[in-house]
N, C-alpha and C positions, 0 to 999 in steps of 0.2 A: 589378589585379586582384591583388598583394602581400598586400592587407589581405587577403582571403580564404583567403590560403594558411598562416594561421597553424595549426598543431595545436590548438589553443582550439576550432576549430570541430567537428574529429572529437572530442573530449573531452567537449564539451558536447551532440552529438549522440546521445553512446551512452549518456550519463545522462539527458538529458531526454524519448529515446524511452519506455520503461518508465514514467518518472515520468507523462508527457501519457497512454499507456493505462491509468494508475490512475486518473486524477484522470478519464478521459473514463469507464469503466465506473462509477465514482460517480456522476458526472452521468445516466447512464442509468438508474439505480437509481431517482433523483428523477424522472426522466422517466416509467419505466413506471408509478410511484405516478399522477401526473397522468394519464397516459392511460387506465389501467385505471380510476380513481377517477373519471373523466370518463364513465363507464358508470352509475355509481352514483349520481353528481346534484353538482350546484356546491355545495352545501352538504359535500359527504365533501371536497373537494378543500380548500375554504377551511379547514375545521377541522382537516387534515391540517399545513397551511402554516402556521398559528399556532402549532399545537401543536410541531411541528418545528423553531419557533424555539430551544426549550429544548437539542436536539440541536446545532442551530447554535453556540448560545454553548458548548456544554460542547466541538464540534470546536475552536472558535477557542482556546480554553484547551487541550485537548489539542496543539493545531497548533503554539502558542506554547510549552508544554514541550516537543514535540519538535523544533522549530527552534533551540528554546534550548539544549538540549541538544547539538543538531547544530554548533552553535556551537563547542562545547567537542571534542566527539568528532571533529569532522572534523579539527580541528588536534592535535588527540592522535593520530589516526589516519596523520596526516603524519609525526609522531614514532614512530611505531609501538608507542604505550604504552597497548596492552589493557587493561591492569589499571584504571587510569584511566577507558576508556571506560565497563567493567563497573561501577565507582563512579558516574558521571556516571547511568548508566540507572538504577541504583536510586533514586537521590534524584529523576530525574524521574517515576518510579513513586509514588514517597512522595506528590507533589504531586499526579498524574493521579490518582489512587485516592482520596484524601481529598475533591477537588471532585467526582467521580463518584457518591461515598456520600453526598454531602450533596444532590444532585439525586435520586439515585434514591430515598431517604428520602422526600422531598416528594413523589416521583413514586406513590410507595406511599399515601402518606396525604392528602396536599392536591390533588389534580390539578384541581379546579374552582376552587380559587383560582389554580391556576398560570394556566387558562386565562383568567380573569376579569381577569388585566391586560392581555390583548391584546385580548379582544372582551365587549361584552354581551349578545351573542347567546344565548338560553337552548340552541339547537340546534347551535349550535359548541360552547358550553361541555360540553354531554353527549358531543358525541363526542370532542372533543379529550380531554377526560379521561380515558374508555375508552382512548387510543390513547397517551397517556402513562404511564397506569400499566403497560400492558404494557410499554412501553420501559422501564421502571426496572432491567430485569436488566440488559439491552443495555447500558447507559450503562458500568456496571462494566467489562466484556469490552472494551468500547471504549476504556477507560482505558489499558488493559495493553496492546492491539495497536497502538494509533498511537504508542506509544513507542518500542515495539520496531520497528516497521516503520521509525521514522524513526532510530533507531540504528543498523539496518541499511543505510539512504540514507548514513548518514553516512560509513560504509567503503567505500563504491562498489556494495553489493549491492542496486542497486536493483529488478533484475528480480525478486525472490523477493516485495517487496511487491507486483508487479503481480501476479505468480502468485497470491498469498493472496487479492488482491482481485478478481481474476477468479473465484476459484472463490466466493468469498461472492456477488458480485454475481449470478453466475450461478444461484447455489441462491436469492438473494431474489428474484429476477424470476418462476423458476419457482414458488416457494411463495407470491407474491404472488395470480399466476392461480388457484391451487389456493386458496387462503383467500376472496378477493375474490368468484370467481364461483362457488365451491362445486364445482372438480372432484374426481374420484376417491372421490366419496362424501362430500366433507368440506362443514358447512353454508356458505350464503353469509355471509360476516364483516364485509365492508366494510372499514368504517375500523380494524376491530380486528384483520381478516386482515392488513392492510398492517403494523399492529404486530408481530405474533406473526412473521410473516415476515420483519421485520427483528431481531429478537431470536433466532429460532435461526440466523441466517446468521453473526450476529456469533460468536453461541458455537461454530459452526464454524469461523470463521476464526480465534479463540483458541485452539482447539485445533491448530489448524494449525500454529501461532506457535511451540508446543511443539514439535511435530513436528521443524519447522525447527531449532530449537534443539538438539534432541538430535544432530543432524547436521553443527551449525555447528563450526567450530574455534576460532573467536575470539570471536565476539558470541553469547553464550548469552544466552536468558531465565531467568533465575534470581529468583522474587520473593522468596529470602534477601536479594538484594541491598538491598533497601528499608532492612534492619536494619544495612549496612554504613558505620559512620562515619569520614569524612575532612573535617576541620575545613578544611583549606585548599581543596580540591573543592567541599565544601558551600557556603565563602564567593564563590567563583568564579561557581558556580550561582545564587547569589543575586543576585549584583551584575548578572551578566550574563543570564541566562534569565528570570528573574522580569520584570524591564521586558520582554523579548519577550513573556511571558503577559500581563502587565498591557496592554501594545500591542493584542495581539489581543483580549483581553477586553473592552477599551475599544472597539475596532470592532466586533467581536461585539454588544456590548449597546447599541451605538448603530443597527446594523443592525434589532437586535429592535425598539428604538423606533422605526424605521421602519415597519415591521408594525405597533405598537402604533397609530401613526396612522391608518395605510391600514387597519387592521382597524374604525377606529370612523366610517370613510367609506362602509361599507355591504358588502356580499356581492359586489357586483358588483365594487367594486375591489380586495378580496381576492383573489377567483377570477384575474381578469386578471394582479393583480402574481406571484400564484402561478406562472402560466404562463410569465410575461415572465421571471421570475427562471430558470426553467429554462434557457429558449432562451440569457441572459446568460450562464449558467454554464458552457454549451457553447463562448460566445465567448471566455472566459477561459481554458479549459481549457491551452492553451499557454503563457499569460502566468505562470499559476501554474508550469507546469513549470519554464518558465525561471528562474523564482526558485528553486524548491528546487534542481535543479542547477546554477545558479550560484553559489548559496550553497555547495553542499558541493564543488565545483571551488576556487573560490577559496578555503575555508577551508584546505581541505588543501595548497595552493601556500603560505599564509601560514606554517602548521606545517612546510611545508619551508624556509621564510625567504626565499621568492622572492617579493619585496615590490613590486619595478620590473616584474615579470611578473604578479604582481595587477592591479594598477593598469591595463596595458595590457588585459588581459581583461575589466575590470571596464567598459574603455570599448566592447569589443567587444560585452559582453552588453547595453549599454544600447540599441546599434542593432540589435539582434535582437528586442530587448524592443519598441522603436517598430512594427520591421514584425510581430510578432506581433499588437500593439492591432490594425492596419489589417486585418491577418487576421480577426481576431476580429470587429471590426462587420461586415466583407464576409458573414461567415457568418450573423450576426443578421438582416442584410438581405435575404439569399439565402433564409433559411426562414422570413421574415416570411408571406409570402404563403400558404405552405403549413402553418402554424401557426395564421392566420388560419380558412383553410380546414377545418381539424381540429377547432379549437372551435367553428365555427358549425356543424358537422354535428352535435355533442354537444348539452351542456345549456345552455350558456355563452348568458346573455341578449342583446339587442341594446345595450345600454349596455356591458357586458362586455368585448365584441366590439370597440365605439369605444375602451375605454380602453386594452384590448390593443392595437389597432394603434399609438395613438400612444406608449404603452411603448415598445414593439420600437422603433421609429424613435429614441428616445431613449436604448436603450441600445446602438445601432450605432456611436454615437461615446463614450458611458460607458466602454466597455472599453478604448478608449485610456489614459485617464485611470487605470483599475484596473492595466494592464498595468504602464507607469511607476512609477507608486508601488510595486507592490507587490515588482516585482523589485528596485528600488533599497532598501525598507525591510527586506523579509522577506527579500530575497535578498544584495544587495551588502553594505548595512550590517553585517547580521548575521555574515557571513563575518568580518568584522574585530572583531568582539564590538562592535558600535555598536547597540547596542539601546535604549539609552534614549532616543535621539532620536525614534526612531519614536511610544516612549509620550509622549512631551511633543507632536509633532507631530499626532497623530490623538486624543488630549485635546483639543487645541486646536481644532481642525478641527471635529470631530464634535460635542463637548459643547459649545462655546461658540458655535460656527457653525451646523452643520446641523440639529443635534436641535431646539435652541431656532426655527429658523427655521421648522421643518418646524410645529411646533406653534403658533406664532403664525400662518401662514400658514393650518392648518387651521381653526384653533378661535377666532381671535382675527379675523383679517381674511374667515374661512371663504371662502376662496377655491374656484375647484371643482378636483375631483379631480386633471385632469391637470397645473394647476398647479401644486399643491402637490408632486405625483410630479417634475415638472421642477424645481424647488427643492431637492428632497432630493438630484436627482443631477447636483448641484452641487459635493457635497464633494471629489470626487478632483481637480477642477481649481483649487479654493481653495488646496491644499498644495502643489502644483506648484512654485512660486517657490523657497519652503523646500526641498523636499527634492534639487529640483536644485542650489541653492546648496551645502546639504551633499556632494553627492558631487563636486562640483569642486572642494571644500576638500582632499579626500583624507585627511582625519581619521578615517575608517572602517579604514585602514587598520592595523590592531595584532594583532601576535602576543601570545596569551593563556593561552599554555601556561606552565607551570612546570617546573623542574629539579629533578631531587631529590625527587618527590613524596613519595613515601612512607619517605622517609630519617628525616623527626621520627615525633612520637608520633601512633597513630591511636587515636582514642577514640570 
């Protein structure tokens, strides 16, 4: 029982609870979209699923920037260097707004061509293009809020992000119903209504971030920080954070390629995959929460110089991760009959229902692979500034193995849909040996902060 008497468990529970709640709320929005659009039609679900890949890619970039900034900020918070935290936030915002502006411009001008990458179905292209165009403003808001909430998390203020996300999610779900079904005298907007609800809720969330900033003592949201220059911090950010961004972008783009492959296998496969993804997201909520919370906690301890304690807590975090993966798989299995019952009562075809049943079984064990790799790569390793390993590992696994295998199985061998899906879901287990070897080496434990950071020239 002594193993469980460490203060680490209380510390991680305090951090992980609001993060898990926030991730749960985000998953509820996706679920609400699918549930409500099921009454509109299978094409609506498929179109939003495919069009949403651009939001998924941006999220992975913002998540990478946020966790990259967290690597530095958590350690500087351990040293109580708030000025360094503000400069890092400005650097992260510079990058996030740059990426968001590019995608927003494309969404406004050429949304049809963006959809054409994922499907050649004219109906899905038309519906998805309308969805993407309306979301263009939302991308810019998201680029600011994700970075700011990540910075707050790095200083241990995780509950604030949960409250902000709760308000945005509640508003999003309510507006979904209003715009999709035409409540309160509004016209029935279908897919466009989902996009409009999301955009409005993101604007409100951004406004609330500024309210929190005005009341914050140390971590404020100052857009003018974008223009602050510090050569040493910028160098550290590029060296440590951009590999994290690259890692998440590489991973996110590869998952979008999975959608490209499935998108060309028919609307039945797309619809089944979209609902299976929603269920899998619920199964991985605790895993991603542990990765975030563990990275923050370990990073702060490294900044305080507690290296041996960091290694011991890293081992505890790994065992918690294995347990969370088992719980996630059980959640998927328990949800399976209810999800199939719901899909069968809506607009899913018999073929789509068959695909969905098997996809959920595959995801019941796939979440274990996600749990271990996400916690170690995005949590433990990044806590010590070891972001380059994850980039190399995912680049090889996803782009040398998984994506080529998927295209070969689908379009050369022309295997059945479920065989293609099974092969795509082997990526997480292929990288286990390399990830576990890196963890055992202990090379990820590094103090990445600097002394006298602002003593030199600041240009």
